[in-house]
ZARONU-497870 format. One record per residue (C-alpha): residue in one letter; residue number from 1; x, y, z. Coordinates in steps of 0.2 Angstrom, whole numbers, plus 5000, padded with zeros to 4 digits. Layout:
BEGIN
REC,residuo,num,x,y,z
REC,A,NUM,X,Y,Z
...
! end
This chain:
BEGIN
REC,residuo,num,x,y,z
REC,M,1,4818,5256,4919
REC,P,2,4830,5245,4929
REC,L,3,4848,5243,4925
REC,S,4,4854,5227,4917
REC,D,5,4862,5215,4929
REC,Q,6,4881,5215,4929
REC,V,7,4888,5199,4922
REC,I,8,4905,5193,4929
REC,R,9,4916,5178,4924
REC,D,10,4928,5167,4933
REC,G,11,4937,5152,4926
REC,D,12,4953,5145,4919
REC,Q,13,4962,5148,4902
REC,G,14,4971,5132,4903
REC,F,15,4975,5117,4915
REC,L,16,4992,5113,4923
REC,G,17,4988,5099,4935
REC,F,18,4977,5093,4949
REC,A,19,4978,5094,4968
REC,S,20,4964,5084,4976
REC,R,21,4969,5086,4994
REC,L,22,4968,5105,4995
REC,N,23,4953,5116,4998
REC,P,24,4946,5118,4981
REC,L,25,4942,5137,4985
REC,T,26,4961,5140,4987
REC,L,27,4967,5132,4971
REC,P,28,4976,5144,4960
REC,A,29,4971,5147,4942
REC,G,30,4974,5132,4931
REC,V,31,4974,5119,4944
REC,L,32,4960,5106,4945
REC,Q,33,4952,5096,4959
REC,L,34,4953,5080,4949
REC,S,35,4960,5074,4932
REC,E,36,4956,5056,4927
REC,N,37,4962,5048,4911
REC,M,38,4967,5064,4905
REC,R,39,4983,5072,4898
REC,L,40,4987,5091,4901
REC,D,41,4999,5096,4887
REC,R,42,5002,5115,4884
REC,G,43,4987,5118,4896
REC,V,44,4975,5108,4886
REC,A,45,4965,5094,4894
REC,Q,46,4963,5079,4882
REC,T,47,4957,5061,4885
REC,R,48,4972,5049,4885
REC,K,49,4975,5037,4870
REC,G,50,4970,5019,4873
REC,A,51,4981,5005,4876
REC,K,52,4984,4992,4862
REC,R,53,4986,4974,4867
REC,M,54,5002,4967,4860
REC,A,55,5005,4950,4868
REC,D,56,4990,4940,4874
REC,G,57,4989,4926,4887
REC,I,58,5008,4921,4888
REC,S,59,5007,4903,4894
REC,I,60,5013,4896,4911
REC,A,61,5008,4878,4905
REC,S,62,5017,4866,4894
REC,A,63,5011,4872,4877
REC,P,64,5023,4883,4867
REC,L,65,5019,4901,4863
REC,T,66,5013,4905,4846
REC,V,67,5012,4924,4841
REC,P,68,5002,4926,4825
REC,F,69,5001,4944,4817
REC,V,70,4985,4951,4811
REC,L,71,4987,4966,4799
REC,T,72,4977,4981,4804
REC,A,73,4970,4995,4793
REC,A,74,4986,5005,4794
REC,P,75,5001,4997,4786
REC,N,76,5016,4989,4795
REC,E,77,5007,4988,4812
REC,P,78,5007,4970,4817
REC,V,79,4997,4965,4833
REC,V,80,5005,4951,4843
REC,R,81,4992,4938,4849
REC,S,82,4991,4921,4857
REC,V,83,4977,4909,4862
REC,Y,84,4986,4903,4877
REC,T,85,4982,4907,4895
REC,G,86,4994,4910,4910
REC,G,87,5004,4924,4917
REC,V,88,5019,4935,4914
REC,L,89,5028,4934,4931
REC,A,90,5043,4945,4926
REC,S,91,5048,4956,4911
REC,C,92,5062,4967,4905
REC,V,93,5070,4974,4889
REC,F,94,5087,4965,4885
REC,R,95,5100,4971,4873
REC,S,96,5107,4955,4865
REC,P,97,5126,4954,4865
REC,D,98,5126,4944,4849
REC,A,99,5136,4954,4837
REC,I,100,5126,4947,4822
REC,N,101,5109,4948,4829
REC,S,102,5111,4961,4842
REC,N,103,5093,4968,4845
REC,E,104,5083,4976,4858
REC,I,105,5072,4961,4864
REC,V,106,5057,4961,4876
REC,V,107,5059,4946,4887
REC,L,108,5043,4939,4896
REC,A,109,5045,4926,4909
REC,G,110,5031,4914,4911
REC,G,111,5029,4899,4923
REC,D,112,5039,4886,4914
REC,R,113,5048,4896,4900
REC,A,114,5052,4913,4894
REC,Y,115,5048,4922,4878
REC,A,116,5059,4934,4868
REC,L,117,5049,4946,4857
REC,L,118,5058,4957,4844
REC,L,119,5045,4971,4842
REC,D,120,5050,4980,4827
REC,D,121,5064,4986,4816
REC,S,122,5065,4999,4802
REC,E,123,5071,4986,4789
REC,V,124,5065,4969,4782
REC,I,125,5077,4957,4790
REC,A,126,5075,4938,4790
REC,G,127,5087,4925,4798
REC,V,128,5089,4912,4811
REC,W,129,5090,4920,4829
REC,S,130,5091,4910,4845
REC,G,131,5086,4894,4836
REC,G,132,5070,4900,4828
REC,L,133,5066,4910,4812
REC,W,134,5061,4928,4814
REC,V,135,5057,4942,4802
REC,T,136,5055,4961,4805
REC,N,137,5044,4971,4793
REC,G,138,5048,4988,4786
REC,G,139,5040,4985,4769
REC,D,140,5022,4980,4764
REC,E,141,5022,4962,4767
REC,I,142,5025,4950,4782
REC,V,143,5032,4934,4775
REC,T,144,5029,4917,4784
REC,E,145,5041,4902,4784
REC,N,146,5033,4894,4770
REC,G,147,5033,4910,4759
REC,D,148,5015,4915,4761
REC,S,149,5011,4933,4765
REC,I,150,4999,4942,4776
REC,T,151,5003,4933,4792
REC,F,152,5019,4927,4801
REC,S,153,5020,4916,4816
REC,A,154,5038,4916,4823
REC,L,155,5043,4934,4828
REC,S,156,5045,4927,4846
REC,T,157,5057,4913,4852
REC,E,158,5055,4902,4866
REC,I,159,5068,4901,4880
REC,T,160,5067,4886,4891
REC,Y,161,5071,4884,4909
REC,P,162,5082,4869,4915
REC,T,163,5073,4853,4917
REC,T,164,5083,4844,4930
REC,P,165,5075,4847,4941
REC,D,166,5060,4857,4934
REC,E,167,5064,4875,4936
REC,V,168,5048,4885,4937
REC,V,169,5042,4902,4942
REC,E,170,5027,4902,4953
REC,P,171,5015,4916,4956
REC,S,172,5019,4917,4975
REC,D,173,5038,4919,4970
REC,K,174,5047,4936,4972
REC,V,175,5054,4938,4954
REC,S,176,5065,4950,4945
REC,M,177,5076,4952,4930
REC,V,178,5092,4961,4927
REC,Q,179,5104,4963,4913
REC,A,180,5122,4961,4919
REC,F,181,5139,4955,4912
REC,D,182,5131,4952,4895
REC,R,183,5118,4941,4903
REC,L,184,5100,4942,4907
REC,Y,185,5097,4936,4925
REC,L,186,5081,4929,4931
REC,L,187,5080,4929,4950
REC,R,188,5068,4920,4961
REC,E,189,5065,4919,4979
REC,A,190,5052,4905,4984
REC,D,191,5039,4908,4997
REC,N,192,5046,4901,5013
REC,S,193,5028,4898,5020
REC,R,194,5026,4884,5007
REC,T,195,5031,4867,5014
REC,E,196,5043,4862,5001
REC,Y,197,5053,4878,5003
REC,N,198,5052,4881,5022
REC,S,199,5067,4881,5033
REC,R,200,5070,4864,5042
REC,N,201,5082,4858,5056
REC,I,202,5094,4845,5051
REC,T,203,5090,4828,5059
REC,A,204,5100,4816,5069
REC,G,205,5117,4812,5062
REC,G,206,5120,4829,5056
REC,I,207,5132,4831,5041
REC,T,208,5145,4818,5037
REC,V,209,5159,4820,5025
REC,S,210,5168,4807,5015
REC,T,211,5182,4815,5003
REC,T,212,5171,4827,4993
REC,T,213,5154,4820,4996
REC,A,214,5144,4826,5011
REC,T,215,5128,4817,5017
REC,V,216,5115,4828,5025
REC,N,217,5103,4820,5036
REC,L,218,5085,4827,5034
REC,T,219,5070,4816,5038
REC,A,220,5057,4815,5024
REC,H,221,5064,4830,5015
REC,G,222,5056,4826,4998
REC,Y,223,5069,4835,4988
REC,P,224,5072,4829,4971
REC,V,225,5090,4826,4963
REC,G,226,5096,4842,4956
REC,A,227,5086,4853,4968
REC,R,228,5096,4868,4976
REC,V,229,5097,4869,4995
REC,R,230,5105,4882,5007
REC,L,231,5114,4876,5023
REC,V,232,5114,4889,5037
REC,G,233,5121,4889,5055
REC,S,234,5135,4876,5055
REC,S,235,5152,4878,5063
REC,T,236,5160,4871,5048
REC,P,237,5162,4886,5035
REC,A,238,5157,4875,5020
REC,F,239,5140,4872,5028
REC,D,240,5136,4890,5033
REC,G,241,5127,4901,5020
REC,H,242,5132,4891,5005
REC,E,243,5120,4883,4992
REC,Y,244,5122,4866,4984
REC,D,245,5114,4856,4971
REC,I,246,5108,4838,4977
REC,V,247,5118,4824,4969
REC,T,248,5109,4809,4976
REC,A,249,5093,4808,4987
REC,A,250,5086,4795,4999
REC,T,251,5071,4796,5010
REC,D,252,5079,4803,5025
REC,S,253,5096,4811,5018
REC,F,254,5104,4818,5002
REC,T,255,5122,4821,4996
REC,I,256,5131,4836,4990
REC,T,257,5148,4839,4983
REC,V,258,5160,4849,4995
REC,P,259,5178,4854,4994
REC,A,260,5191,4841,4999
REC,G,261,5196,4843,5017
REC,T,262,5179,4849,5023
REC,A,263,5176,4843,5041
REC,T,264,5161,4833,5047
REC,D,265,5148,4842,5058
REC,S,266,5138,4829,5067
REC,A,267,5128,4842,5078
REC,T,268,5110,4847,5074
REC,S,269,5106,4862,5085
REC,G,270,5104,4878,5075
REC,R,271,5109,4869,5059
REC,T,272,5095,4872,5046
REC,V,273,5092,4868,5027
REC,R,274,5080,4876,5015
REC,R,275,5077,4872,4997
REC,V,276,5079,4888,4986
REC,K,277,5077,4893,4968
REC,A,278,5094,4895,4959
REC,P,279,5097,4911,4949
REC,L,280,5095,4908,4930
REC,Y,281,5103,4917,4916
REC,W,282,5102,4918,4897
REC,D,283,5116,4924,4886
REC,G,284,5105,4931,4873
REC,T,285,5110,4919,4859
REC,G,286,5105,4901,4866
REC,T,287,5088,4894,4867
REC,A,288,5088,4891,4886
REC,F,289,5092,4898,4903
REC,V,290,5105,4890,4913
REC,R,291,5108,4889,4932
REC,S,292,5121,4900,4940
REC,P,293,5134,4888,4948
REC,A,294,5132,4882,4966
REC,G,295,5144,4876,4979
REC,V,296,5160,4883,4987
REC,P,297,5171,4894,4976
REC,A,298,5188,4889,4972
REC,E,299,5194,4904,4983
REC,G,300,5188,4894,4998
REC,P,301,5173,4893,5010
REC,S,302,5175,4911,5016
REC,Y,303,5169,4917,4999
REC,R,304,5151,4913,4991
REC,R,305,5144,4909,4975
REC,M,306,5129,4920,4969
REC,P,307,5114,4915,4980
REC,S,308,5096,4913,4978
REC,V,309,5088,4931,4980
REC,A,310,5073,4941,4974
REC,W,311,5082,4955,4966
REC,A,312,5099,4963,4962
REC,N,313,5106,4979,4955
REC,Y,314,5120,4981,4943
REC,I,315,5132,4995,4947
REC,N,316,5149,4999,4941
REC,N,317,5152,4981,4934
REC,R,318,5146,4973,4951
REC,L,319,5131,4964,4956
REC,I,320,5124,4971,4972
REC,L,321,5111,4959,4981
REC,P,322,5103,4957,4998
REC,D,323,5110,4945,5011
REC,G,324,5096,4943,5024
REC,R,325,5086,4957,5031
REC,D,326,5098,4971,5033
REC,Q,327,5114,4966,5024
REC,V,328,5120,4968,5006
REC,M,329,5134,4959,4997
REC,L,330,5144,4965,4982
REC,S,331,5151,4954,4968
REC,D,332,5169,4955,4963
REC,I,333,5171,4967,4948
REC,L,334,5166,4959,4932
REC,E,335,5163,4942,4941
REC,P,336,5145,4938,4945
REC,N,337,5149,4922,4955
REC,L,338,5161,4927,4968
REC,Y,339,5156,4936,4984
REC,D,340,5166,4941,4999
REC,P,341,5153,4942,5014
REC,F,342,5166,4950,5025
REC,W,343,5176,4963,5015
REC,A,344,5163,4966,5001
REC,S,345,5147,4968,5011
REC,F,346,5139,4981,5023
REC,R,347,5124,4981,5035
REC,A,348,5112,4995,5037
REC,N,349,5103,4999,5053
REC,K,350,5110,4983,5062
REC,G,351,5099,4977,5076
REC,S,352,5084,4989,5071
REC,N,353,5067,4985,5066
REC,D,354,5071,4989,5048
REC,V,355,5074,4979,5032
REC,V,356,5084,4983,5016
REC,V,357,5072,4986,5001
REC,A,358,5083,4991,4987
REC,V,359,5100,4997,4982
REC,H,360,5100,5011,4969
REC,A,361,5115,5018,4959
REC,W,362,5120,5036,4962
REC,V,363,5135,5047,4957
REC,D,364,5153,5046,4962
REC,N,365,5154,5027,4966
REC,S,366,5140,5028,4978
REC,A,367,5124,5019,4980
REC,L,368,5108,5023,4989
REC,V,369,5102,5010,5001
REC,F,370,5083,5011,5004
REC,C,371,5077,5002,5019
REC,R,372,5058,5002,5024
REC,K,373,5061,5015,5037
REC,S,374,5077,5024,5033
REC,I,375,5088,5029,5018
REC,W,376,5107,5027,5018
REC,L,377,5121,5033,5006
REC,A,378,5135,5020,5003
REC,T,379,5152,5025,4996
REC,I,380,5158,5010,4986
REC,S,381,5177,5008,4984
REC,Q,382,5182,4999,4968
REC,F,383,5197,4991,4976
REC,S,384,5200,4987,4994
REC,S,385,5214,4996,5003
REC,T,386,5230,4986,5010
REC,N,387,5244,4989,5022
REC,G,388,5262,4987,5018
REC,A,389,5261,4968,5022
REC,G,390,5247,4966,5009
REC,M,391,5234,4964,5022
REC,E,392,5217,4971,5018
REC,I,393,5212,4986,5029
REC,D,394,5197,4993,5021
REC,T,395,5181,4985,5014
REC,A,396,5173,4988,4997
REC,V,397,5161,5000,5006
REC,S,398,5171,5014,5014
REC,N,399,5157,5024,5021
REC,L,400,5139,5021,5025
REC,A,401,5130,5037,5030
REC,L,402,5112,5040,5036
REC,L,403,5102,5052,5024
REC,T,404,5086,5051,5033
REC,D,405,5076,5040,5046
REC,E,406,5060,5050,5043
REC,V,407,5054,5040,5028
REC,G,408,5060,5024,5019
REC,C,409,5055,5015,5003
REC,A,410,5039,5004,5002
REC,A,411,5041,4997,4985
REC,R,412,5058,4993,4977
REC,R,413,5053,4996,4959
REC,T,414,5046,5013,4962
REC,I,415,5063,5020,4964
REC,Q,416,5068,5031,4948
REC,T,417,5082,5044,4945
REC,A,418,5078,5059,4934
REC,G,419,5092,5072,4934
REC,Q,420,5096,5078,4951
REC,F,421,5081,5069,4959
REC,V,422,5077,5052,4965
REC,Y,423,5058,5048,4966
REC,F,424,5051,5034,4976
REC,L,425,5035,5028,4985
REC,S,426,5036,5027,5004
REC,D,427,5022,5022,5017
REC,A,428,5019,5041,5018
REC,G,429,5017,5045,5000
REC,V,430,5028,5049,4985
REC,Y,431,5045,5057,4990
REC,R,432,5059,5065,4981
REC,L,433,5077,5066,4986
REC,D,434,5086,5082,4979
REC,A,435,5104,5085,4976
REC,R,436,5107,5102,4982
REC,L,437,5121,5115,4978
REC,D,438,5134,5105,4988
REC,L,439,5129,5089,4977
REC,K,440,5123,5080,4993
REC,L,441,5106,5072,4993
REC,R,442,5093,5079,5004
REC,G,443,5076,5073,5009
REC,D,444,5061,5084,5011
REC,T,445,5049,5083,5026
REC,R,446,5034,5087,5014
REC,P,447,5030,5073,5002
REC,L,448,5029,5076,4983
REC,S,449,5012,5068,4984
REC,D,450,5006,5080,4997
REC,S,451,4993,5088,4985
REC,I,452,4985,5071,4981
REC,A,453,4988,5063,4998
REC,D,454,4969,5059,4999
REC,K,455,4970,5048,4983
REC,L,456,4985,5039,4989
REC,Q,457,4977,5035,5006
REC,E,458,4965,5024,4996
REC,L,459,4978,5012,4991
REC,N,460,4977,4993,4996
REC,A,461,4991,4993,5009
REC,S,462,4994,4974,5008
REC,L,463,4999,4976,4990
REC,L,464,5009,4992,4991
REC,S,465,5026,4983,4989
REC,N,466,5020,4978,4972
REC,S,467,5019,4996,4966
REC,V,468,5031,5000,4951
REC,G,469,5037,5017,4944
REC,L,470,5046,5023,4928
REC,W,471,5053,5040,4922
REC,Y,472,5048,5042,4904
REC,N,473,5044,5057,4893
REC,N,474,5047,5070,4907
REC,R,475,5035,5061,4918
REC,Y,476,5035,5050,4933
REC,F,477,5023,5035,4931
REC,L,478,5017,5027,4947
REC,A,479,5007,5011,4946
REC,V,480,4998,5007,4962
REC,P,481,4984,4996,4968
REC,L,482,4968,5006,4971
REC,A,483,4957,5002,4985
REC,G,484,4948,4985,4983
REC,A,485,4960,4980,4968
REC,D,486,4970,4965,4968
REC,N,487,4983,4972,4956
REC,N,488,4991,4989,4951
REC,N,489,4975,4996,4941
REC,G,490,4979,5014,4944
REC,V,491,4993,5025,4937
REC,F,492,4997,5042,4944
REC,I,493,5007,5053,4933
REC,Y,494,5018,5067,4939
REC,N,495,5023,5080,4925
REC,A,496,5039,5088,4928
REC,I,497,5037,5102,4915
REC,N,498,5020,5108,4920
REC,G,499,5020,5123,4932
REC,D,500,5035,5130,4939
REC,N,501,5041,5115,4949
REC,G,502,5030,5101,4941
REC,M,503,5013,5095,4945
REC,W,504,5003,5079,4946
REC,E,505,4994,5078,4929
REC,T,506,4982,5064,4931
REC,R,507,4976,5047,4938
REC,D,508,4974,5034,4924
REC,I,509,4963,5019,4928
REC,Y,510,4965,5003,4917
REC,G,511,4954,4987,4916
REC,F,512,4970,4977,4917
REC,G,513,4985,4976,4929
REC,V,514,5001,4986,4927
REC,D,515,5014,4974,4935
REC,N,516,5029,4982,4926
REC,F,517,5033,4996,4914
REC,L,518,5045,4993,4899
REC,V,519,5052,5006,4887
REC,A,520,5057,4999,4870
REC,T,521,5058,5004,4852
REC,Y,522,5043,5001,4841
REC,Q,523,5041,5007,4823
REC,N,524,5057,5018,4826
REC,E,525,5050,5026,4841
REC,R,526,5053,5024,4860
REC,R,527,5036,5018,4867
REC,L,528,5030,5013,4884
REC,F,529,5023,4995,4887
REC,V,530,5016,4987,4902
REC,T,531,5015,4968,4906
REC,N,532,5005,4959,4920
REC,Q,533,5003,4942,4928
REC,G,534,4987,4939,4918
REC,G,535,4998,4936,4903
REC,K,536,4995,4952,4894
REC,M,537,5007,4965,4886
REC,F,538,5000,4982,4881
REC,M,539,5007,4997,4873
REC,L,540,5001,5013,4881
REC,D,541,4994,5029,4873
REC,E,542,4992,5021,4856
REC,L,543,4973,5020,4850
REC,E,544,4962,5035,4847
REC,A,545,4946,5026,4850
REC,G,546,4950,5018,4867
REC,D,547,4958,5003,4876
REC,D,548,4959,4986,4868
REC,A,549,4949,4973,4877
REC,P,550,4959,4964,4891
REC,D,551,4960,4948,4880
REC,S,552,4956,4943,4863
REC,S,553,4939,4934,4867
REC,V,554,4930,4949,4862
REC,E,555,4938,4952,4845
REC,G,556,4938,4970,4839
REC,Y,557,4931,4977,4855
REC,V,558,4938,4994,4860
REC,G,559,4933,5001,4877
REC,T,560,4929,5020,4878
REC,V,561,4941,5029,4890
REC,P,562,4931,5039,4902
REC,G,563,4941,5055,4904
REC,R,564,4935,5067,4918
REC,I,565,4941,5084,4925
REC,I,566,4934,5094,4940
REC,T,567,4938,5112,4940
REC,R,568,4943,5122,4955
REC,R,569,4928,5129,4965
REC,L,570,4924,5147,4959
REC,N,571,4916,5160,4970
REC,F,572,4923,5176,4961
REC,G,573,4933,5181,4976
REC,E,574,4918,5184,4988
REC,M,575,4907,5174,5000
REC,S,576,4890,5182,4996
REC,S,577,4876,5173,4986
REC,K,578,4876,5175,4967
REC,R,579,4865,5170,4953
REC,F,580,4875,5158,4942
REC,L,581,4870,5160,4924
REC,R,582,4879,5148,4913
REC,S,583,4895,5138,4910
REC,V,584,4907,5142,4895
REC,A,585,4920,5131,4888
REC,D,586,4931,5130,4873
REC,V,587,4932,5112,4867
REC,I,588,4937,5101,4852
REC,I,589,4927,5086,4849
REC,P,590,4932,5073,4836
REC,N,591,4919,5063,4826
REC,G,592,4911,5050,4837
REC,G,593,4916,5059,4853
REC,G,594,4906,5069,4866
REC,I,595,4907,5079,4882
REC,T,596,4895,5080,4897
REC,T,597,4895,5095,4908
REC,T,598,4889,5094,4926
REC,V,599,4888,5109,4938
REC,S,600,4890,5108,4957
REC,V,601,4884,5123,4967
REC,I,602,4889,5126,4986
REC,D,603,4877,5134,4999
REC,P,604,4865,5127,4995
REC,D,605,4873,5111,4989
REC,K,606,4866,5104,4973
REC,S,607,4873,5095,4958
REC,E,608,4865,5094,4940
REC,T,609,4870,5089,4923
REC,I,610,4868,5105,4912
REC,G,611,4874,5100,4895
REC,S,612,4879,5086,4884
REC,I,613,4886,5087,4866
REC,S,614,4892,5074,4854
REC,N,615,4899,5075,4837
REC,S,616,4893,5064,4822
REC,S,617,4897,5076,4808
REC,G,618,4911,5065,4801
REC,V,619,4925,5077,4805
REC,T,620,4933,5085,4820
REC,E,621,4924,5101,4826
REC,D,622,4927,5116,4837
REC,Y,623,4913,5121,4849
REC,H,624,4910,5135,4861
REC,L,625,4899,5126,4874
REC,K,626,4887,5137,4883
REC,S,627,4876,5128,4896
REC,P,628,4863,5136,4907
REC,I,629,4865,5135,4926
REC,R,630,4851,5146,4934
REC,F,631,4855,5143,4952
REC,K,632,4858,5155,4966
REC,A,633,4873,5149,4977
REC,H,634,4889,5155,4985
REC,A,635,4901,5145,4974
REC,A,636,4901,5133,4959
REC,E,637,4912,5120,4951
REC,L,638,4911,5111,4934
REC,T,639,4914,5093,4929
REC,F,640,4918,5088,4911
REC,T,641,4916,5070,4907
REC,T,642,4921,5063,4890
REC,T,643,4911,5050,4882
REC,G,644,4920,5044,4866
REC,Q,645,4936,5047,4856
REC,R,646,4948,5060,4863
REC,P,647,4939,5077,4866
REC,Q,648,4950,5092,4871
REC,I,649,4945,5105,4884
REC,R,650,4955,5121,4881
REC,S,651,4947,5133,4894
REC,A,652,4932,5133,4905
REC,A,653,4923,5147,4915
REC,I,654,4907,5151,4924
REC,E,655,4896,5167,4922
REC,A,656,4886,5174,4936
REC,S,657,4877,5190,4941
REC,P,658,4881,5197,4959
REC,K,659,4869,5207,4969
REC,S,660,4866,5224,4960
REC,L,661,4869,5234,4976
REC,P,662,4879,5229,4992
REC,A,663,4869,5229,5008
REC,T,664,4870,5246,5017
REC,L,665,4865,5253,5034
REC,T,666,4856,5270,5034
REC,R,667,4849,5282,5047
REC,N,668,4842,5299,5049
REC,E,669,4849,5313,5059
REC,S,670,4840,5329,5064
! end
């Protein structure tokens, strides 16, 4: 009677992360080839929760925003909705400085106005805020202005932009928002390829001055009264690098206000003018953004007002902003509208083929200067040094040291600090700067994303600079444009507490763009939100059933989140052929959920669905899935795909039968 075949088992008792680039045969236990739309908490792979649509279709047209609430089955969970179309071109979380109505406010910048949303509070509060009625709900009712219950339509307030001239945010603008000096700044840099915003040479007659009025000659400029322009290249200091608001405009000239004593500059060579978009700010209590002042500061033409820029950072009570390709300016302390381009500025990699991408706060009065091809550390002095005669002898930046020229930053908004690390996206993948024992930052020749480098090579390179990152809940979230996408539709998540040194946890794919991450308080919890230029705002990881529809046109629709994991390739430690018997998995499937199991065998190569199970019992059930394989091959791997709700996969293994006896060589001897 033949002996029974020996059965051997190989698999994983839990899952820590995924490493798609590495040879799947060399992956250690617990590491997957792919994790998509999954969360790996405590070794259990579970489909992520769906995204809940909060604000829908923020308008960039002239119609005002209306945000009606619709009560869901659970109490006190209003859903923000709107019937308008348009785009959210910038967003941020702003803490209002108003002592009476100080709240954490989500501000969404549309095309011709912004909207402030008060998401939630733990108590019922009613009052007048920023010129509009608002109510937060901590009880059983939502009350409208006329006393009716059930719905309420004014939890948001509209914040207008200046109207003379019309200040707008356009999709082609580079836009950002930053809170500084108890204000919320909306910064815009117009696309200079557009005719009305490109740089033009001053025409015959140059710039003439009469007392405090300067006339700038520019043929067929088309600039309206009130438009802001930047003058560059003049030998007269007041006309070199300063921005002015147009006072009067004729067909071939316009006038601006200059300091008394400003000299005429009749030359035209090298003198250029360009229309720009003024920085706007909101104080948190009014109903409108206002312009940052233009012109020459009272301190003289060697100083500057806050210019039109695409971004700024607030560090140690100073605004730090770009000044051209490779130069950075610092405001005076506690003064956003005074800049000294000589003493309070610095230049990184002057004369090189490089550009400043971002300035990021670091420790001990220092800042990281990220260029596209290099990274620098700037030590910032709070006060300039002087000699005995009172003459300044040291600038605000006392030291600028090169950290690395091996990599730079490809996307400003991906830079995030977490403890001793600084994460960012480069052209070569995700890198992490590390503060070593001497408290000095060090780079690494190996990118943090090395294990998933094949997935990052699929990104849309032309949109890479629009990527955005966030550190939240011990994870680094990175939203990027996957191949073929016109927005950030993929989110890679690095989990710092999985494994010994952290691991990449998953790649989420959404049916909407992720143009910005926001963290705000909602129902007394810190929650993660995203906004996009399609005019949408979603709260992530909220719905058990799946993602809300991208818009409200399909009311009640919830899209299933297709979770997927692929195990490492299992060959039981040997290269010989085996008879694979079955897969074994320990799973939990909620009511309405399901899991499909597929096996792929190697040598010979073959892939086949071997099992599918769904739960319609009405309750969550535990299952011990056993699916027959019945293939002979050298190695095999399993793919689990979730098909509804949020199933959990706790462990997975394959059983096989090896050859009963190893091959031997025998001979007879006399």
